[in-house]
C-alpha positions, 0 to 999 in steps of 0.5 A, spaced: 635 356 357 632 361 362 625 358 361 628 351 362 631 354 369 624 357 371 621 350 369 626 346 374 624 351 379 617 350 379 618 342 379 622 343 386 617 347 389 611 342 387 616 337 390 617 340 396 609 342 397 608 334 396 612 333 402 610 334 409 614 339 414 617 336 420 611 340 424 606 337 420 609 330 420 609 331 428 602 333 428 599 327 424 603 322 428 601 325 435 608 328 437 606 334 442 613 335 444 615 336 437 609 341 435 609 345 441 617 346 441 617 348 433 610 353 434 613 356 440 620 358 437 617 359 429 610 361 430 610 362 422 610 354 422 602 354 423 601 356 416 605 350 413 601 346 408 601 339 406 596 337 400 592 344 401 591 342 409 594 346 414 596 343 421 589 344 424 586 340 418 591 334 418 591 334 426 583 333 426 583 328 419 588 324 423 585 324 429 590 326 434 586 329 440 592 331 444 595 335 439 589 338 438 588 340 445 595 343 445 593 347 439 587 350 442 592 352 448 597 355 444 591 359 440 589 361 447 596 364 449 596 368 442 602 363 439 597 361 433 592 365 430 585 363 431 584 364 423 588 357 422 582 353 425 577 355 420 581 354 414 578 349 408 582 344 404 581 344 396 574 341 396 572 346 401 572 341 407 573 345 414 576 341 420 569 339 422 568 336 416 574 332 417 572 330 424 566 327 421 570 322 417 572 315 419 579 313 422 583 310 417 588 306 422 587 300 426 583 301 432 587 299 438 581 298 442 577 291 441 570 292 439 567 296 433 562 299 438 567 302 442 570 305 436 564 308 434 563 311 441 570 315 440 568 317 433 562 321 436 566 324 442 571 326 437 566 329 432 562 333 438 569 335 441 571 339 435 565 342 434 564 344 441 571 347 440 569 352 434 567 358 437 564 361 431 561 359 425 564 355 420 562 353 412 556 349 413 557 346 406 563 343 402 564 344 395 560 337 394 554 340 398 555 336 404 554 338 411 559 335 416 553 331 419 552 328 412 559 326 412 559 322 418 553 318 417 555 316 410 562 314 412 560 310 418 555 306 415 559 300 415 562 301 422 555 302 425 553 295 422 559 292 425 558 295 432 551 294 433 552 286 432 558 287 436 554 291 442 548 286 441 553 279 442 557 282 448 550 284 452 547 278 450 553 274 453 553 279 459 545 278 460 546 270 460 551 270 465 548 275 470 541 271 469 545 265 472 548 269 478 541 272 479 538 265 480 543 263 484 543 269 489 536 269 489 536 262 492 542 264 497 538 270 499 532 266 501 536 261 505 536 260 512 541 257 516 540 251 520 544 254 525 539 260 525 533 255 525 536 252 531 536 259 535 544 260 535 545 266 539 551 268 534 547 273 530 553 277 526 555 271 522 547 270 520 546 277 518 553 277 514 551 271 510 544 274 509 547 281 507 552 279 502 547 274 499 542 280 498 548 284 495 550 279 490 542 278 488 542 286 487 548 287 483 546 281 479 540 284 477 542 291 476 547 288 471 542 284 467 538 291 467 544 295 464 545 290 459 538 290 457 538 297 456 545 297 452 542 292 448 536 296 446 539 303 446 544 307 441 552 307 441 551 313 446 549 308 452 556 304 450 559 308 456 555 303 460 558 297 458 564 297 463 560 299 469 555 293 467 561 288 467 564 292 473 557 291 477 557 283 474 564 282 477 563 284 484 558 279 484 563 273 485 566 277 491 560 277 495 558 270 493 564 268 496 563 271 502 556 268 503 559 261 502 565 262 506 560 265 512 555 260 511 560 254 511 564 257 517 557 258 521 555 251 519 562 248 521 562 251 528 555 248 529 558 241 528 
């Protein structure tokens, strides 16, 4: 009878260990308010485990930067111990090993290259947050760099294709703008040829046309550098499109000034 009762106790403890506690659920889902409230009132909760992983390992594995920054701030305030950042799971994976794994959720931002860039920054962020040495190898003899390379092979291939396609499309559009604006910037208005004294519109037309040409040409150069470079240069992609989109504004201004001045002449 006693043996049977003891066996039931073991089963209950194992069942409890399989279910994550509220603070771990909040950490895995990025709910910083719940994590902060629980840890400030019950600091012992930092030692709770799920699948042999503490709150740090689960936060890093589920890619929750806001929760991780909160945990770093709580460590600086002395609410949680520094040692919890350097624990490992049953296979010897540290927080840095888990940061090197690919995200297992649907990426909210379109484009594999942007996801790859975020994965690199996340890995570097966790690595830089470690103030002392952590285990270099897990029980499989792998470093965090090896895990990162292995787990992101598919994403690298997909991201390379996406980045190349986007850059090529941007270069085509920017190249057309370069051709158009080059012609505009070298055009002399008929009113200026006839010695019209209204110099300000002519200067505005020439300046805006030249600005359009420069922005279009700069966009082409940036798209070329992105297509020929690694994912770390993917951060320049929004800048390239911002520069490219500034072209229509200056082009419309050039056309408007040119038409107004030619209309005034007639």
